[in-house]
C-alpha positions in Angstrom: -54.8 -126.0 -239.4 -56.9 -125.4 -236.3 -60.5 -124.4 -237.0 -61.2 -120.6 -236.6 -63.5 -119.4 -233.9 -66.1 -118.2 -236.4 -66.4 -121.6 -237.9 -67.6 -123.1 -234.7 -71.3 -123.9 -234.3 -73.2 -121.0 -232.7 -74.2 -123.2 -229.7 -70.6 -124.1 -229.0 -69.5 -120.5 -229.3 -72.2 -119.4 -226.9 -71.0 -122.0 -224.3 -67.4 -120.6 -224.7 -68.6 -117.0 -224.3 -70.7 -117.9 -221.3 -67.6 -118.8 -219.4 -66.3 -115.2 -219.7 -67.1 -112.6 -217.0 -70.2 -110.6 -217.9 -68.4 -107.2 -217.8 -65.8 -108.4 -220.3 -68.5 -109.7 -222.6 -70.2 -106.3 -222.8 -67.1 -104.1 -222.8 -64.7 -106.3 -224.9 -66.2 -109.4 -226.6 -69.0 -107.6 -228.3 -66.5 -105.4 -230.1 -64.6 -108.3 -231.6 -66.8 -108.8 -234.7 -70.5 -108.7 -235.8 -71.1 -112.3 -234.9 -69.8 -111.9 -231.3 -71.8 -108.6 -230.9 -75.0 -110.4 -232.0 -74.4 -113.2 -229.6 -73.6 -110.9 -226.6 -76.7 -108.8 -227.5 -78.9 -111.9 -227.8 -80.9 -113.8 -225.3 -79.4 -117.3 -225.5 -76.0 -116.3 -224.0 -77.6 -114.6 -221.0 -80.1 -117.3 -220.4 -77.2 -119.8 -220.2 -75.3 -117.6 -217.8 -78.3 -117.2 -215.6 -78.8 -121.0 -215.6 -75.1 -121.6 -214.9 -75.0 -119.2 -211.9 -78.4 -120.2 -210.5 -80.1 -116.9 -211.2 -83.7 -118.1 -211.4 -87.0 -116.3 -211.3 -86.9 -114.6 -214.7 -90.1 -114.8 -216.6 -89.8 -115.9 -220.2 -88.5 -112.8 -222.0 -88.7 -112.3 -225.7 -86.7 -109.1 -225.5 -83.0 -110.1 -225.2 -82.1 -107.0 -223.4 -84.3 -108.0 -220.5 -82.2 -111.2 -220.0 -79.0 -109.2 -219.9 -80.5 -106.7 -217.5 -82.0 -109.5 -215.4 -78.5 -111.0 -215.1 -76.8 -107.8 -214.1 -79.6 -106.7 -211.7 -79.6 -110.2 -210.0 -75.8 -110.1 -209.6 -75.8 -106.6 -208.2 -78.8 -107.1 -205.8 -77.9 -105.8 -202.4 -79.4 -103.6 -199.6 -78.5 -100.0 -200.5 -79.3 -98.8 -197.0 -76.1 -98.4 -195.0 -76.2 -99.3 -191.3 -79.8 -100.5 -191.3 -79.7 -102.0 -187.8 -77.7 -99.5 -185.8 -74.5 -101.5 -185.7 -72.6 -98.2 -186.4 -74.6 -95.9 -184.2 -76.3 -93.3 -186.4 -73.5 -93.3 -189.1 -74.8 -92.9 -192.7 -78.1 -91.5 -191.5 -78.6 -87.8 -192.3 -81.3 -85.1 -191.7 -81.7 -86.5 -188.2 -84.4 -85.0 -185.9 -83.7 -85.9 -182.3 -87.0 -85.0 -180.7 -87.4 -85.6 -176.9 -84.3 -87.4 -175.7 -83.4 -88.3 -179.4 -82.6 -91.5 -181.1 -81.0 -94.4 -179.2 -79.7 -97.8 -180.3 -80.6 -100.8 -178.1 -79.9 -104.5 -178.1 -82.7 -106.9 -179.0 -85.1 -107.8 -177.6 -85.0 -104.8 -175.3 -87.3 -104.1 -172.3 -90.8 -105.3 -172.9 -89.8 -106.3 -176.4 -89.7 -109.4 -178.7 -86.9 -111.0 -180.5 -86.5 -110.1 -184.2 -87.6 -112.8 -186.8 -84.0 -113.0 -188.2 -81.1 -114.1 -185.9 -78.8 -111.9 -188.0 -80.4 -108.7 -186.6 -79.0 -107.8 -183.1 -79.9 -104.1 -182.6 -82.6 -101.5 -183.3 -83.1 -97.8 -183.3 -85.7 -96.4 -180.8 -87.5 -93.1 -180.6 -88.4 -90.8 -177.8 -91.3 -88.7 -176.5 -91.3 -86.2 -179.4 -90.9 -86.9 -183.2 -87.6 -88.5 -184.1 -86.8 -88.8 -187.8 -83.8 -89.9 -189.9 -83.1 -90.3 -193.6 -80.7 -91.6 -196.2 -80.3 -90.5 -199.8 -79.1 -93.2 -202.1 -77.1 -92.2 -205.3 -78.1 -94.9 -207.8 -75.3 -94.1 -210.2 -72.7 -94.3 -207.5 -74.2 -97.7 -206.6 -73.7 -98.9 -210.2 -77.2 -98.4 -211.7 -76.5 -96.6 -215.0 -78.8 -94.0 -216.4 -80.0 -96.0 -219.4 -80.9 -98.9 -217.2 -83.0 -96.7 -214.9 -84.6 -94.8 -217.7 -85.4 -97.6 -220.1 -85.7 -100.9 -218.1 -87.0 -99.1 -215.0 -86.2 -102.0 -212.6 -88.3 -102.4 -209.5 -87.2 -100.4 -206.5 -88.3 -102.4 -203.4 -88.5 -100.7 -200.0 -88.9 -102.5 -196.7 -88.8 -101.5 -193.1 -89.5 -103.2 -189.8 -91.1 -101.5 -186.8 -92.4 -102.5 -183.3 -93.6 -101.0 -180.1 -92.8 -102.1 -176.5 -95.6 -103.8 -174.8 -96.0 -101.2 -172.0 -96.2 -98.1 -174.2 -98.1 -96.8 -177.2 -96.3 -95.2 -180.1 -96.5 -93.8 -183.7 -94.6 -94.8 -186.8 -94.2 -93.3 -190.3 -92.3 -94.3 -193.5 -91.7 -92.0 -196.5 -89.7 -92.9 -199.6 -89.2 -90.7 -202.7 -87.6 -91.4 -206.1 -85.8 -88.2 -207.1 -84.4 -86.8 -210.3 -81.0 -85.3 -211.0 -82.2 -82.0 -209.5 -84.0 -83.9 -206.7 -87.5 -83.3 -208.1 -89.9 -85.9 -206.7 -90.8 -88.4 -209.6 -92.6 -90.9 -207.4 -93.4 -91.1 -203.7 -94.7 -93.6 -201.1 -95.9 -92.4 -197.7 -97.4 -94.7 -195.2 -100.2 -93.7 -193.0 -99.3 -92.7 -189.4 -99.4 -96.1 -187.8 -100.7 -96.0 -184.2 -99.6 -98.8 -181.9 -101.6 -98.9 -178.7 -100.3 -99.3 -175.2 -100.4 -103.0 -174.1 -99.6 -104.2 -177.6 -97.9 -107.6 -178.3 -94.5 -105.9 -179.2 -94.2 -108.1 -182.3 -92.1 -106.9 -185.2 -94.1 -105.9 -188.3 -92.7 -105.5 -191.9 -93.9 -102.7 -194.1 -93.0 -102.7 -197.8 -93.6 -100.9 -201.1 -92.5 -101.6 -204.7 -92.0 -98.8 -207.2 -92.4 -99.8 -210.8 -93.1 -98.0 -214.1 -92.0 -94.8 -212.5 -90.8 -93.1 -215.7 -87.3 -91.9 -216.8 -85.0 -89.7 -214.8 -84.7 -91.4 -211.4 -81.2 -90.9 -210.0 -81.7 -90.9 -206.2 -83.9 -92.7 -203.6 -84.7 -90.8 -200.4 -85.7 -93.1 -197.5 -87.1 -91.5 -194.3 -88.7 -93.1 -191.2 -89.4 -92.1 -187.6 -91.9 -91.9 -184.8 -92.4 -91.2 -181.1 -94.2 -92.6 -178.1 -97.8 -91.5 -177.3 -97.4 -91.3 -173.5 -94.7 -88.6 -173.5 -92.5 -90.5 -171.0 -89.0 -89.3 -170.7 -86.5 -91.7 -172.2 -87.0 -94.2 -175.1 -90.5 -95.6 -175.1 -91.3 -94.8 -178.8 -91.4 -97.0 -181.9 -88.4 -99.2 -182.6 -87.1 -99.6 -186.2 -84.5 -101.9 -187.8 -83.5 -103.9 -190.8 -84.5 -101.2 -193.3 -83.8 -102.0 -197.0 -83.9 -100.6 -200.5 -83.1 -102.9 -203.3 -83.1 -102.6 -207.1 -84.5 -105.8 -208.6 -85.3 -107.3 -212.0 
């Protein structure tokens, strides 16, 4: 008779299970028997899956759950900001304040501007002579980050934005990001200083970033807001330029 699965050496069984899609491992395989449950809940299986799929960067973890979460977070990693570079006009951006002549989308590099460091970015948003602001609220559960993960593991929430002035005009820039509860109470917040770019600047693009960690349980939403204006009050679009905004949830 053929050998039964439970008679296989554990290392062999782990190699077999590692070939199964991760969601099936968690939702189906761990329900088969106590042995399979222990293997799916253990570290060795997820370490092997990370190695097989080239998911590197995990520090040595004694807690098996960290390896499983590292796998899922690495596979799900993506920019949660929609329309970060203005390819869809102002779609997906809410709570828009159109001060002066309002927001405008322009092609890179723009008048008196510089090319963006990444060739994948082709457009940017530009502000006017009074404050222009826009925001997005990200529903973490809708994006697949379940409550237990956010409450217990508390993965890093990494926020990045890029801003630049035009070389013939001064401008102001601000970034504000909040981690919100179910009832939209503020559980953690990052607010940049008001960045003043002088007239006759080099027009280079600058990245600003912040990482939230150990923020406590209850986070369900991320609210990202940025904006600015010019400081010369010229009619038109001489204010700060922003593009390639990102919010990612990372191991």
